[in-house]
C-alpha positions in Angstrom: 0.4 -97.0 -5.2 -0.9 -94.9 -8.0 -0.1 -91.2 -8.1 -3.0 -88.7 -8.3 -3.1 -86.7 -11.5 -2.7 -82.9 -11.2 -6.0 -82.2 -12.9 -7.9 -84.2 -10.3 -6.0 -82.4 -7.5 -6.9 -79.0 -8.9 -10.5 -79.9 -9.3 -10.7 -81.2 -5.8 -9.2 -78.0 -4.5 -11.7 -75.9 -6.4 -14.7 -77.9 -5.1 -13.5 -77.5 -1.6 -13.2 -73.7 -1.9 -16.6 -73.5 -3.5 -18.1 -75.4 -0.6 -16.5 -73.0 1.9 -17.7 -69.9 0.0 -21.3 -71.3 -0.1 -21.2 -72.1 3.6 -20.1 -68.5 4.4 -22.7 -67.0 2.1 -25.6 -69.1 3.5 -24.5 -68.3 7.1 -24.3 -64.5 6.8 -28.1 -63.7 6.8 -28.6 -65.8 9.9 -25.9 -63.9 11.8 -27.1 -60.5 10.9 -30.7 -61.1 11.8 -31.9 -58.9 14.6 -34.8 -59.5 16.8 -37.6 -56.9 16.6 -37.7 -54.8 19.8 -41.0 -53.5 21.1 -41.6 -49.7 20.8 -41.3 -47.9 24.2 -44.5 -46.9 25.9 -44.9 -43.1 26.6 -47.1 -42.1 29.6 -48.4 -38.5 29.8 -50.4 -36.9 32.6 -53.4 -35.0 31.2 -54.4 -31.8 33.1 -58.1 -31.0 33.4 -59.0 -27.9 31.2 -59.3 -24.6 33.0 -62.8 -23.1 32.7 -62.8 -19.8 30.8 -65.3 -17.2 32.2 -67.8 -16.0 29.7 -67.3 -12.5 28.3 -69.6 -9.9 29.9 -72.5 -8.8 27.8 -72.2 -5.2 26.6 -74.6 -2.8 28.4 -76.7 -0.9 26.0 -76.7 2.9 26.6 -79.9 4.1 28.0 -81.7 6.5 25.7 -81.8 10.1 26.9 -85.2 11.8 26.6 -85.4 14.2 23.7 -86.7 17.1 25.8 -83.9 16.8 28.4 -81.3 16.7 25.6 -82.7 19.9 24.1 -82.6 21.6 27.4 -78.9 20.7 27.9 -78.0 21.9 24.4 -79.8 25.2 24.7 -77.4 28.0 25.9 -78.2 29.5 29.2 -79.3 33.1 28.9 -78.2 35.5 31.5 -80.2 38.6 32.3 -78.4 41.7 31.0 -76.8 43.9 33.7 -78.9 46.7 34.9 -77.6 50.1 34.0 -78.4 53.1 36.1 -80.3 55.6 34.3 -78.6 59.0 34.2 -81.0 61.9 34.2 -80.0 65.2 32.5 -80.7 67.1 35.7 -78.0 65.1 37.5 -75.2 66.4 35.2 -74.0 69.9 36.3 -74.0 72.4 33.5 -70.5 73.8 32.5 -69.7 77.2 33.9 -69.6 80.0 31.2 -66.1 81.1 30.2 -65.5 84.8 30.0 -63.7 85.9 26.9 -61.2 88.8 27.3 -60.5 90.7 24.1 -56.8 90.9 23.1 -55.2 94.4 23.3 -54.8 96.1 19.9 -51.2 96.6 18.8 -50.5 99.6 16.7 -48.1 99.0 13.8 -45.3 101.5 13.7 -43.7 102.4 10.4 -39.9 101.6 10.3 -37.8 104.7 10.9 -35.1 105.7 8.5 -32.5 105.7 11.2 -33.0 102.0 12.0 -29.8 100.1 11.4 -30.6 97.0 9.3 -27.2 95.4 10.0 -27.0 92.6 12.6 -25.7 93.5 16.0 -22.1 92.6 16.6 -21.7 89.7 19.0 -20.6 90.6 22.5 -17.0 89.8 23.3 -16.7 86.6 25.2 -15.0 86.7 28.5 -11.8 84.8 28.7 -11.9 81.6 30.8 -10.7 81.8 34.3 -7.1 80.7 34.6 -6.7 77.1 35.9 -6.0 76.8 39.5 -2.4 76.6 40.2 -1.0 73.3 41.4 -0.7 72.9 45.1 2.6 73.9 46.4 5.0 71.0 47.0 5.7 70.3 50.7 9.0 71.8 51.9 12.1 69.6 52.0 13.3 69.5 55.6 16.3 67.9 57.2 17.1 67.6 60.9 20.2 68.5 62.8 22.9 65.9 63.3 26.4 65.4 64.7 27.4 62.5 62.5 29.4 64.7 60.1 31.6 65.9 63.0 31.7 62.7 65.0 35.4 62.2 64.3 36.5 65.8 65.1 34.3 66.4 68.2 36.1 65.7 71.5 34.7 63.0 73.7 33.7 64.0 77.3 36.5 63.1 79.7 35.8 60.5 82.4 36.3 62.3 85.8 39.1 60.8 87.9 37.0 60.7 91.0 34.2 58.9 89.1 36.6 56.2 88.0 37.8 55.7 91.6 34.2 55.4 92.8 33.4 53.2 89.8 30.5 55.5 88.7 28.8 54.6 85.4 25.8 55.8 83.5 24.3 57.6 80.5 23.5 61.3 80.2 20.8 62.4 77.7 21.2 66.0 76.6 19.0 68.5 74.6 21.1 70.8 72.5 19.9 73.8 70.6 21.8 73.6 67.3 22.1 77.0 65.7 22.0 77.8 62.0 25.8 78.1 61.9 26.2 74.6 63.4 27.4 75.7 66.9 25.7 74.6 70.1 23.5 77.1 71.9 21.7 76.1 75.0 22.5 72.6 76.4 20.1 71.0 78.9 20.2 67.7 80.8 17.1 65.7 79.9 18.0 62.5 81.8 20.7 62.4 84.4 23.2 59.6 84.7 22.7 59.7 88.5 26.1 61.2 89.1 26.7 65.0 89.0 30.3 64.7 87.9 29.4 62.6 84.8 26.5 65.0 83.9 28.7 68.1 84.1 31.5 66.5 82.1 29.0 65.6 79.3 27.3 69.0 79.3 30.5 71.1 79.2 32.1 69.0 76.5 29.0 69.0 74.1 28.9 72.8 74.5 32.1 72.9 72.3 30.9 70.5 69.6 30.0 71.3 66.0 26.8 70.1 64.3 25.2 70.0 61.0 22.2 72.4 61.3 18.6 71.5 60.2 17.4 72.9 56.9 14.1 73.7 55.1 14.4 73.8 51.3 18.1 74.1 51.7 18.1 77.0 54.2 19.7 76.3 57.6 17.8 77.1 60.8 18.0 76.5 64.5 16.5 73.3 66.0 16.7 71.3 69.2 18.7 68.1 68.9 18.8 65.2 71.4 21.8 62.9 72.0 23.0 60.4 74.6 26.5 60.3 76.2 27.4 57.0 77.8 30.1 56.6 80.6 31.3 53.0 80.9 34.3 51.7 82.8 36.6 49.4 80.8 38.4 46.6 82.6 42.1 46.7 82.2 
């Protein structure tokens, strides 16, 4: 068997490739052909036209008569107001004014004794003294027994009142003198028991007080105080 030469083999291969390329080139236009599609049909609904009303004809102004226009332009004349006629006889005549002659003044010659110097001014009266200030109210203090509370003796509790268990408060009115001693002593409110009232009255008669004062001066004054009597349980 004879061997194929390399030249012949190469040539055969080239022819085969050329045939394949030609087949591909010829077949491409047929594959890319596209069929022509019909254009879509568009359907539109037509509306009937709306009738437009005709424009109104302008109305020509009616001519005004010339005489009427003149009458309207002419100013209206009003009759002048009637003035009442004033007659001279209606005006009263002015009354005559009587003239009184001025009295004659005689000129006197200046006398030699007349003093030409101005008169001296009259002495002015001194102003009235200012009203004195109102007097201050007096400083007043009332009577009291507080200063002698420790030294004044307490009223004794009557023995019979203790046995009978009598208790109460005596209210006294004492006339405190200017020297601080007790003057008249009165029972304003009784305790309800004569023994208690008498014990309180006789004891307060011996007390010392601080008298009332006005601007530092002592004076007599009534003073009221209460004396209680209370039993203490042993």
